[in-house]
N, C-alpha and C positions, 0 to 999 in steps of 0.2 A: 213801569210796574216795579215792584220791589220784592226780590227773593232773598234779601240779605239775612233773613233769620236762619237760613241754611247757608253758611259761608264756609270758605275753605279752612278757616281757623276754628270753626265750630265743631260740635259733636252731634251724633245722632244716637241716642240711647234708647233701647227698646225694653229694658227690664229694670227691676229694682237693683241698684248697685250693691245692696247688702246681701243679695242672693248670688253667691259665686257660681252655682250650677247654671242658673239662667244667664248669668253674665258671660259664661263661657261660650254660649252659642248666640252671640249678638248677630243681628243681621249685618252690621257694619263694624269694622274694627274701630276701637277708640283712636282718635287722631291725637297726635302729640301737640307740642306748642305750635308746630307748623305742619300742615299737610301739603307735601310737595306736589308739583304737577305730576300727573300719572306717568308721564314718560320717564321720570326720574326713579320710579319704583321698579324693582326687579319683577319681571313677569314670571319668575319661577314659582311664585305663590299661586299662580293660576287664577288670579283675580281678573274678572272682566270689568275694567274700570268704567267703560261707557255705560253698561247696565247699572252699575252701582250709582253712578251720578244721575242717571235717569230716574232711579228709584228715589233718590234724595229729592230731586226736583219735583217729581210727582207727589211725594208725600207733602211737600210744602204747598204745592198747587191745591191739593185736596184740602189743606187747612184754610186756604183762601176761600174756597167754595163753601166750606162749612160756615165760615164767618159771614160770607155774603148772604147765604140762605137765612142766617139769623137776623140780618139787617133788613130783609124785605118784610113788609107788613103781612101778617098771617092771612088776612082775607084775600089780598091780591095774589100772594104766592100760591095759595091753594086754588084760586079760580082761574088765573090766566098767566101769571108771571113765571110759573114753572116751565111753560113751553119756551119762551124766549131765553130763559136762563140756560136751558139744556141745548137749545139750537144755536144760539149766537151770543150768549153771555160770556165772552172770552176775556181772559185776564190781561191781554196786551192792550195798549192804548196810551194816552197822554198822561195818565195819573198812576197812582199806586195800584197794585193788582186787584185788591178788593173793590176800590172805587171804579176801576175799569170794568169789572164784572157787573157791578150795579148799573153803571152808565150804559154799557153795551146792551144789557138786558132791557132796560127801560126804553132805550132808543129803538131797539128792534121791535118791541111791543107797540111802540108809537107808530113806526113807519110801516110795519108789516103785521098788522093786527089780524086776528081771526075772530069770527063771530061764533065759531064752534068751540065754546069754552066747556071744559069738563073739570070737575073738582078733584083735586088730589090731596091726600094727607101725607103721602109717602113719595119722597124723591129716591127713585131706585138707584142702588149702588152701581149697576151696570151702565145706567145712563150717565151718572156722574163720571164714572171711569172713562167713558167714551169722550165726553167733552174735555176732561182733564188731559187725556192723551193727545187729543187734537190740539189743545192749547200749547202743549209742549212742542208738538210738531210745528206749530205756527211760530213760536219763539225761535226755534232752531232755524226755520226758513228765513225769518227776518234778519238773523245774524249772518247767515250765508249771503244774503243780499247785500249786507253792509260790509262784511269782512270775508270776501270770497276766497282768500288764501288760507283761512283757518281750517284745521282739521275738525272732524266731528268731536274728537276728544277735547280739543282746545275750546270749541264752542260750548260744550257742556261745562267744562271747567270754569270758563269765564262767566257763564251764567250763574254758576254757584258762587263764584267769588265776588262778583259785582252786582248781581241781583237783577239786572235789567240791561236792555240795549242802550239806554241812556248812560248807565254806569260804564258800560263797555266802551262807548264812544269817548267818554271823558278820560278813562284810565288806559285803554288799549290803543286809542287813536294815535298816540305818539309812536307806537311800534308798527301798527298796521294802519295805513292811511284810511281815513273815514270822514264822512261829512260831519259838520258841527252839530246838526240836528238830525233827528230821525226823519228820513225822507218818505214821501208817499209810496215810493217803490218798495220800501221796507215794510210799510203797513200792508201793501197789496200782497207781498210775499207771505206775510204772517197770516192774513185772512185766507189766502189760497191754500197755504200749507195746513191750515186748521179746518179746511172744508167749510168755511163760512158760507151760508146759503146765498148771500148777496155781497161779495167782497168789494165790488166797485162802489156800491152805495156806502159801505162802511168807510172806505178810504176817503170818499168825498166828504163825509160827515166829519171825520177826524181832521182832514186837511183844512177844512173851512170852519173849524170850531171858533165861533166868535168870542171875543173877550168877555162880553156880557154873560155868556153862558157859563164861563168859569166863575164869574163873580156870584152868580145865582146858585150854581150847582155845587161848587166845591165845598162851601160850608156844610151843605146837607150831606154830602158823601163822606166828608172827613169826620163828622160826628160819630161817636161810637154807639149811639142808641139806635134802636130800630126806626127805620123811616116810617112816617105816618102816610096814610092815603093821600093827604094833602101834599106832602113832600114829593111823593111819586108824581102826582099831577103837575106840580110846579116844574119838576125836572122834565117831564114829558113835553110841556108847553115850551120850555126853553130849547130843547133839542129839535123840536119839529120845525120852528121858525115858519117860513112861508112854504115849506115843502109839503106837498099833499101826501096823504097816506095812500100807499100804492099796493098794499097787500090784502085789502079787505076781502073776505069771502062770505058770500051770502049763504044763509041756511039752505036755500033752494039748491044753489050750486053744490054745496057740500053734500046734500042728501043724494044728489045724482051720482056723486063720486064715492058714496059710503058703501064700498064693496063689502062682501061677507067677511073677507079677511080682516079689514079694518074694524068692522063691528066685533068680530071674534076677539081681536087683540084688545079692544077696550073692555069687553066683558071679562076677559081673563085677568086683566090688570085690576079691575074694580073688585073682583072676587078675592084676589090676592091681597089687595089693600084692606078690605074689610077684615080679613083674618088678622093681619098685622095690627091694625088699629085696635081690635079687641084685645090682643095680647098687651099692647102698650097701655091702654086705658086700665086694664086689670092690674098691670104692674104699678101704675101710678096710684091707684086706689090702695093697693097693698102697702106701698111705701108710705102713703099718708096714714094708714092704720098703724104701721109700725113706728114711724119716725115723727109723724105729725106735720111733715112738709106737704102742703097741698099744692100740687102743680097743675097747670093747664097746658095742654099740648099746643105747641107752635107748629112743629113739623117733624117728621121722621126722616132721617137722612142716612140710615145705614141699618141693614138687617141681614143676619145670617141665622136662618132657622134650622140649620143642620149642625147643631152642637151635640156631640155624643157624650157618654160617660168617659171619664179619663181613661186612656189606654184602649178605647174601643172605637177608633175612628173608621175602621173598615166598613164599607157599605153593607156587606153581608150581615154584620152584627147589628145593623140599624135598618134592615129591610122593612121592618114594621113601623118605622117612623123614628125620628130623632127626638130625644127628650127635652132639649133646651134650645133657647134662642139667645143670641147676642144682638143688642140693638143700641143705636145712637139716636137720641131724640132731643130736639130743642124744646124747652118748656119755659113758661113764665110762672111766677108765683100767683096763685089765684087771688090772693088778697091785694095784689098790686093793681091799682086802678089806672095807672099811667099807660097810655097807648104806646108810648115810646120806651117802655121798660126793656132793659137789656135781657134777652133770653139766656137761659142756662143750658149747657150741653150735658146731657146725662148718658151714662153707660148703664144698660139694663141687662142683667142675666135673669131669665125667667123660664118657668116650665112651659112646655107646649101643650100641656093638659089644661083643661078649663079650670080645674080646681088647683090652686097654688098652695093649699095648706100642706105643710110638711115638706114641700119641695124646696131645694136650694134657690135662694133669691138674693139678688144684689141690685141695688139702685143707688148710684153715686155720681157726684159731679166730676167731670173731666175737662181738660183743656182741649180746644179744637186743634192745637198743635200736636203733632205726633212725636216731637222731639223727646218728651219725657213719658211717652205712653208705654204701657206694658205690652208684652208679646202674647199672641194667642196662636197656638198651633193650627187650630181648625179654621180660623178666619184667614190666616196667612195662606193656608193650603187652598182655600176657596177663592183667594184674591179679593176678599171684601175688606175695604179700608175702614174698619171700625176702630174708633179710638177706645182703648182699654185703660183702666186705671193702673198705676204703677205700684200702688201700695195696698191693694186689696186682692183677695183670692177669688178665682173664678175657674171654670172648666177650660182646659186648654192652656193653662198658664205654666204648669210644671211637669207633669208626668211624662208627656211625649218629649219634651225638651231634655229632661234628665236621661231618658232612654237613648236619645240621639247622641248626647254628649258621651255616654258610656258605650256607644257602639251597639246597643241592643235593639235599636229601632230599625224598621224596614226602610226608612227614609233617612237621608243625610240632610244637613242644614241647607246645602246647596240645592238638593232636589226639592226641598220644601219651598225655597225661594223661587225655583223655576216654575212650580205649579202656580204660584201667585202671579208671576210675571205674565203668564198667558192671559190673565184677566185685567192687568193693569198697564204694564209697559207696552203690551201689544194689543190693547183694547181696541184701537182703531182698525185692527186686522180681524179680530175674532168677534167683535160686537157690531151689530147693525142698528141703525136708528129705528126706534119704535114707530110703527105705522101711524100712531095717533099724533106724532109730532111732525109728520111730513108736511111740506108746504103745498100750496095749491097746484103748482106746476108738477110737483112730484106725484101728487094724487091723480092728476089728469093722465100722467104717463102710465100709472098703474091701471087706471080705468081703461085706457086704450089697449093695453097688452093683455088684460084679463078677459 
């Protein structure tokens, strides 16, 4: 996998550099020509280097997942691939991070399919945060397995610097003894650390990856366009080989396990999804009316429906409802007839009211990378990793940060970051897997104890 876009020599900017007030409250300090190993930095500044490095890694991993979502065909992503993506589409493996996510997703769907498909248009942020946090845990576990003498700070640092376990073996192996190649035990440590539902099966698949699979699969995974349904089918056939599918669940068996809690969870999700989709479709129509760009929805991959007026973030001031939403959505141009057209990532700020006339509105293209993204007080406080534009105005961009910089705000920058960390860095602790994504064995257990 490749995390090199966040390197030790790079920078992580959160706001427009032409705005000194916002620049003064960056999440991370600007690095100079060289960012030294954390042990070389004085701890008098009170900086928690491990948390800072985890945030950098998680930001980059989130970018990988956004790109992977855009590469999956719309119909398959919505109907069934959302499940293996969030359960087992991890970023570690034999290739680059995005290719690993795609390969692991399609492999898991092939080997452990479900007949209980349900359509989604929204990939929930909390579900993404959970799999991203687990992936980081898996990466760390694989490095511990390979370099047992490294400290946690060293592990995170080298992951940032070299981008992968492969890179660490190549560059750090001279100092810390390590195998020439990534071993099956390292993959098992990664899968176990990431709470993969079938770690042994994954290790067997990666360890026995035939050369012909790489020949067929790699050109498809390396292409930057969206995979077609035929591409996914070709990858599925390549990775299945002669191994039987072992996870199929019949509708009859599922219905016996469909407890009230599972049913209620699905109903709640569908109601929430309908509301979000109406907001996004209305926003796309409004954008088409104002700008003439006619977009078709691919998927929604980030929502914060609790955006208040500037300076009024307190819940008491919004007890009757929040006025705005911030949303990330992948779209394609409606006039594009190519099935492999590359989706465009949009940032949308829209009113939560049905009628958008006269309300603040913004719909613009952003990059899936967070390196040049703008900051948003409300999204950071909620721990929602929504990519904001760096050169456009939106709620949460200035007022609260200016008050924080002047010491007039009830929160400090460190406290703001702490709120967000509870939903991102510690997502594997505070978030639980949605009932609708549980495997058959997990559902049987629920049925037995209920």
